[in-house]
C-alpha positions in Angstrom: 138.5 114.1 96.4 141.7 114.8 94.5 139.8 116.5 91.8 138.3 118.9 94.4 141.3 119.8 96.5 144.4 118.7 94.4 146.5 117.3 97.2 149.2 115.1 95.6 149.4 112.7 98.5 145.9 111.5 97.6 147.2 110.1 94.4 149.9 108.2 96.3 147.2 106.9 98.7 145.1 105.7 95.7 148.1 103.9 94.3 148.8 102.2 97.6 145.2 101.1 97.9 145.1 99.8 94.4 148.3 97.8 94.8 147.4 96.3 98.3 143.8 95.4 97.7 142.6 92.2 96.1 143.7 91.9 92.5 140.4 92.8 90.7 142.3 93.6 87.5 142.8 89.8 87.0 139.7 88.6 88.9 137.9 87.5 85.7 140.9 85.3 84.7 141.1 83.6 88.1 137.3 83.2 88.2 137.1 81.5 84.8 140.0 79.3 85.6 138.2 78.2 88.8 141.2 79.3 90.9 139.2 81.3 93.4 138.7 78.9 96.3 137.4 79.8 99.7 140.9 79.4 101.2 142.5 81.6 98.5 139.9 84.3 99.0 140.3 84.2 102.7 144.0 84.6 102.3 143.3 87.8 100.4 141.4 89.1 103.5 138.1 88.8 101.7 136.5 88.0 105.1 133.0 87.9 103.7 133.6 84.8 101.5 132.4 81.9 103.7 131.3 78.4 102.9 132.7 75.2 101.6 136.0 75.0 99.7 135.4 75.4 96.0 134.6 78.3 93.6 133.1 80.7 96.2 132.4 84.3 95.4 130.8 86.6 98.0 128.0 88.6 96.3 128.5 92.0 98.0 132.2 91.9 97.5 131.7 91.4 93.8 129.1 94.1 93.5 131.6 96.6 95.1 135.0 95.2 93.9 134.4 94.5 90.2 134.5 98.2 89.6 137.9 98.8 91.2 140.1 98.7 88.1 137.9 101.3 86.4 138.1 103.5 89.4 141.9 103.3 89.3 141.7 104.1 85.5 141.0 107.7 86.4 144.6 107.8 87.7 146.4 105.2 85.5 144.7 106.1 82.2 145.3 102.5 81.3 142.4 101.2 79.1 143.2 97.7 80.4 141.7 98.8 83.7 138.4 99.8 82.1 138.4 96.5 80.2 139.1 94.6 83.4 136.0 96.0 85.1 133.8 95.1 82.1 135.3 91.6 81.9 134.6 91.1 85.7 131.0 92.1 85.1 130.5 89.8 82.1 132.2 86.9 83.9 129.9 86.8 86.9 126.8 87.7 84.9 127.5 85.0 82.3 127.8 82.3 85.0 125.3 83.5 87.7 123.3 86.4 86.1 121.2 84.6 83.5 118.0 85.9 84.9 115.9 89.1 84.7 116.3 92.0 87.2 119.9 92.9 86.6 121.3 90.8 89.5 123.2 87.5 89.8 122.6 84.6 92.1 124.7 85.0 95.3 122.5 84.3 98.3 125.5 85.3 100.4 127.8 83.4 97.9 127.8 82.3 94.3 127.6 78.6 94.4 128.5 76.1 91.6 125.3 74.7 90.1 123.0 77.3 91.7 122.3 79.5 88.7 118.5 79.4 88.2 115.9 82.2 88.7 115.2 80.9 92.3 118.7 82.0 93.3 118.6 85.3 95.2 120.7 88.4 95.8 121.1 90.1 99.1 119.5 93.6 99.4 123.1 94.8 100.2 124.2 93.5 96.9 121.4 95.2 95.1 122.2 98.6 96.6 126.0 98.2 96.1 125.5 97.0 92.4 123.4 100.1 91.8 126.0 102.4 93.3 128.8 100.8 91.3 126.9 101.4 88.0 126.3 105.0 89.1 130.0 105.5 89.7 131.0 103.8 86.4 128.5 106.0 84.6 130.2 109.1 85.9 133.7 107.8 85.3 133.1 106.6 81.7 130.0 108.4 80.4 129.0 105.1 78.9 125.2 104.9 78.8 125.2 101.1 79.2 125.8 101.6 82.9 122.6 103.6 83.2 120.7 100.8 81.5 122.1 98.3 83.9 121.3 100.5 86.8 117.7 101.0 85.8 117.2 97.2 85.4 118.3 96.7 89.0 116.6 99.8 90.4 113.2 99.3 88.8 112.9 95.5 89.1 115.0 93.9 91.9 115.3 96.8 94.4 111.6 97.5 94.8 110.9 93.8 95.3 113.3 93.8 98.3 111.0 96.0 100.4 107.4 96.6 101.3 105.6 99.5 99.5 105.9 101.7 102.5 109.7 101.0 102.7 109.4 100.0 106.4 110.2 96.3 105.9 112.8 94.5 103.8 114.0 91.0 103.3 117.5 89.6 103.1 117.2 87.8 99.8 115.3 88.7 96.5 115.1 86.4 93.5 113.2 86.6 90.2 111.1 83.6 91.0 110.1 83.9 94.7 106.6 82.8 95.6 106.7 82.0 99.3 108.3 84.5 101.7 108.2 82.7 105.1 110.7 81.3 107.6 110.4 77.7 106.6 113.3 75.6 105.4 114.1 76.1 101.7 116.9 73.5 101.5 118.5 72.5 99.2 117.7 75.8 97.4 119.1 77.9 100.4 121.0 75.1 102.1 123.8 77.4 103.2 121.6 79.2 105.6 121.1 76.1 107.7 117.3 75.7 107.2 114.7 78.2 108.2 115.0 81.7 109.5 114.1 85.3 108.4 115.9 85.3 105.1 112.9 85.7 102.9 110.3 87.4 105.1 110.0 91.2 105.2 111.4 91.3 108.7 114.3 93.6 109.4 114.3 93.0 113.2 115.6 89.5 113.3 118.8 89.9 111.3 121.4 92.7 111.1 122.2 92.6 107.4 121.1 95.1 104.7 119.2 97.7 106.7 122.5 99.5 107.2 122.8 100.5 103.5 119.3 99.9 102.0 118.4 103.5 102.7 121.2 104.7 100.5 119.7 103.2 97.3 117.2 105.8 96.3 119.1 108.9 97.5 122.2 107.7 95.5 119.9 107.2 92.5 118.4 110.6 92.8 121.9 112.1 93.1 122.8 110.8 89.6 119.7 111.9 87.6 121.7 114.8 86.2 125.4 115.0 85.4 127.6 117.7 84.2 129.4 117.4 80.8 133.0 118.4 80.1 131.8 121.3 77.8 129.8 123.1 80.5 126.5 121.4 79.6 124.1 119.0 81.3 123.2 115.4 80.7 119.9 113.8 81.7 121.2 110.3 82.3 118.3 108.9 84.4 114.7 109.9 84.0 112.5 110.8 87.0 110.4 113.8 88.0 113.0 116.2 89.3 114.4 119.7 89.4 118.1 120.6 88.8 119.9 124.0 89.2 123.4 124.3 87.7 125.8 126.7 86.1 126.2 126.1 82.3 127.8 127.7 79.3 129.6 130.9 80.3 128.8 130.5 84.0 125.1 131.2 83.7 122.6 129.6 86.1 119.8 127.5 84.7 117.0 125.7 86.4 115.3 122.7 84.6 112.1 121.1 85.7 111.5 117.5 84.6 108.0 116.0 84.6 107.5 112.3 83.9 105.9 109.1 85.1 108.9 107.1 83.7 109.4 104.1 83.8 105.7 103.5 83.5 105.2 106.2 80.9 107.0 106.9 77.6 107.1 110.7 77.8 109.6 113.0 79.5 109.1 116.8 79.5 111.7 119.4 80.4 111.1 123.1 81.0 114.2 125.4 81.1 114.6 128.6 83.0 118.0 130.2 82.4 118.8 133.4 84.2 119.5 134.9 80.8 119.8 133.4 77.2 122.7 131.0 77.2 124.1 128.5 74.8 125.0 125.0 76.2 124.6 121.4 75.2 121.7 119.4 76.7 122.3 115.6 76.4 119.4 113.1 76.6 120.2 109.4 77.1 118.5 107.0 74.7 118.1 103.6 76.4 119.3 100.5 74.6 115.7 99.1 74.3 114.3 102.2 72.6 114.5 102.0 68.8 112.1 104.9 67.8 112.8 107.8 70.1 111.8 111.3 69.1 112.8 114.7 70.6 110.9 118.0 70.2 112.1 121.5 71.2 109.2 123.9 71.5 107.0 121.4 69.6 109.4 121.2 66.7 110.9 117.8 66.1 114.7 117.9 66.1 115.7 114.2 66.5 113.9 111.3 64.9 114.9 107.7 65.9 118.3 108.4 67.4 120.3 105.3 67.9 119.8 103.3 71.1 122.5 103.4 73.7 123.6 106.9 72.8 123.1 110.4 73.9 121.1 112.8 71.8 122.9 116.2 72.0 121.0 119.4 71.6 123.4 122.4 71.4 121.6 125.7 71.1 120.9 129.0 72.8 118.3 128.3 75.5 115.8 130.9 76.6 113.3 131.3 79.4 110.5 128.8 79.1 112.0 126.6 76.4 110.5 123.2 76.4 111.9 119.8 75.4 109.7 116.7 74.9 111.3 113.3 74.8 109.3 110.3 73.5 110.7 106.9 74.3 108.3 104.3 72.8 108.3 101.1 74.9 107.8 98.0 72.9 106.8 94.6 74.4 109.8 92.3 73.9 110.9 88.9 75.1 114.2 87.8 76.6 115.1 84.1 76.2 117.5 82.8 78.9 119.1 80.0 77.0 121.3 79.0 80.0 118.2 78.5 82.1 116.4 76.0 80.0 115.2 78.6 77.5 113.0 80.3 80.1 111.4 83.6 79.0 110.8 87.0 80.6 108.6 89.7 79.2 109.7 93.3 79.2 108.4 96.7 78.4 110.9 99.5 78.4 113.2 99.0 81.5 110.5 97.0 83.3 110.2 93.2 83.5 106.7 91.9 84.0 105.8 89.7 87.0 102.8 87.6 87.8 100.6 88.9 90.6 100.6 86.3 93.4 98.0 86.1 96.1 99.2 87.4 99.5 98.8 86.2 103.0 100.7 88.5 105.5 101.7 86.9 108.8 103.5 89.0 111.5 106.6 87.6 113.1 107.5 89.5 116.2 108.8 93.1 115.9 
């Protein structure tokens, strides 16, 4: 907001918020030391952290709060704030995120000893973790946040809802084979037995449907970003259309066609209002080792490095075409902290076994 309107009091407000909120800059240190007990968190007004005394971290709070130091970095310009956010992320993922899908086990709370692939994440956490990565991508430009975002958006988020998006469940886990109201203790012992925590029923509990609808609109909002040198960056790939001013204040419209993440090819057609020079940046995901880029059928980039942006700085004219080839190799991930269990990946997607379905309606 300050960048838009330049009111100095907004910077003072941001400083007050940073100083008065929970100390996320040192959260990773306290977490590793086991100093975050339920009582201590409640004293910090973290009202969502409920449960027994012990190391107790509320999932949604982490998904929102871990990014706070990096947000304040925009004002402080202190690299320690950027580093704190990354350390927060690595701390929780190292302990509770040793599973595919980009999330960590916090079925309401992270709980000591509950770290396997049957541990779930709230749909609220999924959407908020996506948004945090989107915000960090804008703040830092670091493509790793786009990769983390895709892992969540293409694997965990769709699994939280029915295909028509009219039903969702509270908890989603990598290994989840029976979605009913029966007691799942001790796996989900904190919920007190049965209940609609796993069924696709949004009528019997109040959580998650308030923000689940924000997930895909926020994602679409971040497909394209501006660069500091009046260019455009395609940071997330999806069929889309963008219109923006580039170069010397010239309007350009770009049409993107793709079936990503199921397909390896992304095609762009540019329509500038007049010939204009500006940089077009294309993100190369961390899993892609042999990417190729063509401009008007002429190859210009062969095997750019993963986890980088390929920069094309040229004069663009009406109808210019860019083709991006992102070969998706089959690869395995071994989760050593979960008894060397294995997940199978292709591009940003993690494979899952098809399980037979029996749909039973519960009220609503």
